[in-house]
Z-matrix of the N, CA and C atoms (Angstrom, degrees):
N
C 1 1.446
C 2 1.516 1 111.40
N 3 1.293 2 118.86 1 -34.90
C 4 1.452 3 121.69 2 -176.34
C 5 1.527 4 111.86 3 -57.44
N 6 1.319 5 117.39 4 -26.04
C 7 1.457 6 120.13 5 -178.88
C 8 1.522 7 112.03 6 -77.56
N 9 1.314 8 118.26 7 -29.02
C 10 1.457 9 120.19 8 -175.42
C 11 1.526 10 113.74 9 -107.87
N 12 1.327 11 118.03 10 -35.03
C 13 1.451 12 120.92 11 -177.35
C 14 1.523 13 110.01 12 -136.27
N 15 1.330 14 117.16 13 80.94
C 16 1.461 15 117.46 14 179.55
C 17 1.533 16 109.68 15 -70.59
N 18 1.303 17 116.28 16 126.51
C 19 1.453 18 121.46 17 178.59
C 20 1.525 19 109.08 18 -115.56
N 21 1.314 20 116.03 19 143.72
C 22 1.453 21 120.43 20 176.14
C 23 1.526 22 108.90 21 -72.25
N 24 1.314 23 115.83 22 166.74
C 25 1.467 24 120.05 23 176.80
C 26 1.527 25 109.85 24 -59.74
N 27 1.322 26 117.27 25 -41.42
C 28 1.464 27 120.75 26 179.59
C 29 1.526 28 111.34 27 -62.62
N 30 1.316 29 117.38 28 -41.54
C 31 1.464 30 120.67 29 178.34
C 32 1.524 31 111.35 30 -64.09
N 33 1.319 32 116.42 31 -37.30
C 34 1.468 33 120.14 32 177.27
C 35 1.525 34 110.89 33 -66.08
N 36 1.329 35 116.55 34 -40.51
C 37 1.464 36 120.91 35 177.44
C 38 1.520 37 109.96 36 -62.72
N 39 1.327 38 116.80 37 -40.19
C 40 1.463 39 120.63 38 178.19
C 41 1.525 40 110.38 39 -59.92
N 42 1.312 41 117.57 40 -42.92
C 43 1.463 42 120.33 41 178.58
C 44 1.525 43 110.94 42 -62.32
N 45 1.334 44 116.96 43 -45.57
C 46 1.464 45 120.67 44 179.09
C 47 1.526 46 111.22 45 -62.91
N 48 1.340 47 116.64 46 -45.11
C 49 1.470 48 120.10 47 179.91
C 50 1.522 49 110.88 48 -61.24
N 51 1.320 50 116.25 49 -44.80
C 52 1.459 51 120.22 50 -178.70
C 53 1.518 52 110.77 51 -63.94
N 54 1.319 53 116.63 52 -43.29
C 55 1.466 54 120.52 53 -178.23
C 56 1.526 55 112.44 54 -66.49
N 57 1.324 56 116.72 55 -32.16
C 58 1.458 57 120.05 56 -174.64
C 59 1.523 58 113.46 57 -100.52
N 60 1.323 59 117.14 58 -6.81
C 61 1.455 60 120.46 59 179.37
C 62 1.517 61 114.36 60 81.65
N 63 1.324 62 117.29 61 13.94
C 64 1.462 63 121.39 62 177.33
C 65 1.530 64 108.46 63 -76.31
N 66 1.312 65 116.89 64 135.95
C 67 1.461 66 121.44 65 179.25
C 68 1.524 67 110.65 66 -63.87
N 69 1.325 68 116.15 67 125.98
C 70 1.465 69 119.56 68 179.29
C 71 1.525 70 111.14 69 -62.19
N 72 1.322 71 117.32 70 -35.12
C 73 1.466 72 121.12 71 -179.78
C 74 1.531 73 111.13 72 -65.42
N 75 1.318 74 116.93 73 -32.86
C 76 1.465 75 121.49 74 -178.33
C 77 1.528 76 112.48 75 -65.42
N 78 1.326 77 116.53 76 -24.01
C 79 1.469 78 120.01 77 179.68
C 80 1.522 79 112.43 78 -109.80
N 81 1.331 80 116.46 79 12.61
C 82 1.454 81 120.83 80 173.74
C 83 1.516 82 116.12 81 86.22
N 84 1.308 83 117.84 82 16.11
C 85 1.462 84 121.34 83 177.96
C 86 1.527 85 108.31 84 -89.34
N 87 1.307 86 116.86 85 127.27
C 88 1.461 87 121.07 86 -177.22
C 89 1.525 88 111.95 87 -79.77
N 90 1.320 89 114.52 88 159.82
C 91 1.465 90 120.21 89 175.62
C 92 1.527 91 110.22 90 -61.44
N 93 1.316 92 117.22 91 -33.49
C 94 1.469 93 121.14 92 178.81
C 95 1.529 94 110.81 93 -62.80
N 96 1.320 95 116.57 94 -41.58
C 97 1.472 96 120.43 95 178.14
C 98 1.520 97 110.75 96 -64.90
N 99 1.317 98 116.55 97 -38.27
C 100 1.469 99 120.58 98 177.52
C 101 1.533 100 109.83 99 -64.68
N 102 1.333 101 116.52 100 -42.62
C 103 1.466 102 120.94 101 177.49
C 104 1.519 103 110.61 102 -59.28
N 105 1.308 104 116.08 103 -41.61
C 106 1.461 105 121.21 104 -179.64
C 107 1.524 106 111.10 105 -60.64
N 108 1.324 107 116.44 106 -42.14
C 109 1.466 108 119.89 107 178.60
C 110 1.524 109 111.19 108 -68.81
N 111 1.324 110 117.14 109 -32.22
C 112 1.467 111 120.56 110 176.08
C 113 1.531 112 109.62 111 -67.62
N 114 1.310 113 117.22 112 -42.14
C 115 1.467 114 121.25 113 178.35
C 116 1.527 115 110.57 114 -62.51
N 117 1.320 116 116.61 115 -37.67
C 118 1.466 117 121.21 116 178.73
C 119 1.527 118 111.96 117 -73.19
N 120 1.340 119 116.60 118 -11.68
C 121 1.456 120 120.44 119 175.64
C 122 1.521 121 115.73 120 90.72
N 123 1.337 122 117.67 121 13.65
C 124 1.459 123 120.67 122 -179.07
C 125 1.524 124 113.11 123 -88.98
N 126 1.327 125 117.24 124 -27.22
C 127 1.454 126 121.69 125 179.95
C 128 1.528 127 109.49 126 -137.55
N 129 1.321 128 115.32 127 162.07
C 130 1.468 129 121.51 128 173.27
C 131 1.527 130 107.39 129 -128.01
N 132 1.323 131 115.00 130 152.57
C 133 1.460 132 121.61 131 -178.52
C 134 1.517 133 109.37 132 -117.32
N 135 1.314 134 115.57 133 127.37
C 136 1.458 135 121.07 134 174.84
C 137 1.526 136 106.62 135 -91.48
N 138 1.312 137 116.94 136 105.84
C 139 1.464 138 120.70 137 -175.93
C 140 1.516 139 112.82 138 -63.26
N 141 1.302 140 116.45 139 -31.50
C 142 1.459 141 119.98 140 -178.46
C 143 1.533 142 111.69 141 -67.68
N 144 1.324 143 116.38 142 -47.71
C 145 1.468 144 119.74 143 -177.98
C 146 1.527 145 112.43 144 -93.52
N 147 1.328 146 117.00 145 -19.66
C 148 1.457 147 121.13 146 -177.08
C 149 1.514 148 113.77 147 83.10
N 150 1.331 149 117.02 148 0.06
C 151 1.467 150 121.56 149 -177.18
C 152 1.525 151 111.55 150 -82.24
N 153 1.308 152 114.86 151 152.10
C 154 1.458 153 122.33 152 173.90
C 155 1.520 154 108.43 153 -109.12
N 156 1.320 155 116.06 154 151.65
C 157 1.463 156 121.55 155 177.03
C 158 1.520 157 109.08 156 -141.68
N 159 1.318 158 115.58 157 151.78
C 160 1.469 159 119.88 158 176.31
C 161 1.530 160 110.00 159 -73.92
N 162 1.316 161 115.52 160 143.22
C 163 1.459 162 120.75 161 169.56
C 164 1.529 163 106.89 162 -87.32
N 165 1.310 164 116.80 163 177.84
C 166 1.464 165 119.50 164 175.69
C 167 1.527 166 110.35 165 -59.52
N 168 1.333 167 117.33 166 -39.35
C 169 1.471 168 121.09 167 178.38
C 170 1.523 169 111.16 168 -65.00
N 171 1.324 170 116.62 169 -41.55
C 172 1.460 171 121.05 170 178.46
C 173 1.513 172 111.79 171 -64.36
N 174 1.323 173 115.83 172 -41.99
C 175 1.464 174 120.80 173 178.76
C 176 1.527 175 109.80 174 -64.15
N 177 1.331 176 117.48 175 -42.40
C 178 1.466 177 120.98 176 179.32
C 179 1.527 178 111.12 177 -64.32
N 180 1.326 179 116.68 178 -40.45
C 181 1.465 180 120.31 179 178.93
C 182 1.523 181 110.59 180 -64.57
N 183 1.330 182 116.91 181 -43.56
C 184 1.456 183 120.61 182 179.35
C 185 1.527 184 110.77 183 -64.12
N 186 1.320 185 117.47 184 -42.77
C 187 1.466 186 120.39 185 177.58
C 188 1.519 187 111.20 186 -62.89
N 189 1.326 188 117.48 187 -35.49
C 190 1.465 189 120.55 188 178.05
C 191 1.532 190 110.39 189 -67.95
N 192 1.327 191 117.04 190 -39.89
C 193 1.462 192 120.63 191 177.10
C 194 1.526 193 110.26 192 -61.89
N 195 1.318 194 116.05 193 -47.03
C 196 1.468 195 120.69 194 178.74
C 197 1.526 196 111.30 195 -62.83
N 198 1.337 197 116.01 196 -39.83
C 199 1.463 198 120.31 197 178.40
C 200 1.510 199 111.75 198 -64.33
N 201 1.346 200 116.55 199 -42.47
C 202 1.471 201 120.17 200 178.09
C 203 1.519 202 111.69 201 -62.01
N 204 1.330 203 115.76 202 -29.78
C 205 1.470 204 120.71 203 179.84
C 206 1.535 205 111.50 204 -86.90
N 207 1.320 206 117.11 205 -1.21
C 208 1.463 207 121.45 206 179.58
C 209 1.518 208 112.73 207 74.99
N 210 1.334 209 117.17 208 27.25
C 211 1.460 210 121.30 209 -176.40
C 212 1.516 211 113.80 210 -105.45
N 213 1.302 212 118.92 211 7.62
C 214 1.463 213 120.12 212 177.77
C 215 1.511 214 110.70 213 -116.67
C-alpha cells in the first residue's frame, strides 16, 4: 500500500478508530482531520447519529495496512 496510497500516521489511526468504533476525540484526532478523511473518500459521516464508517476505499486501505504488517 505504501507505494500507491501513502497515509500519515494520523490517517492510519483514523482508519483504525473508525473500524473499531473508538472515539476519534478520545485519541486526540480533530473533527477537521476526520473531515479530511471523508473528503478523501476513506470514511463517511452519518450526521444524524454522529457515527463514522469506513467506505470501501477505507476498508481496502486498512486491510492493506494490516497485510503489510503481516496481520491478515
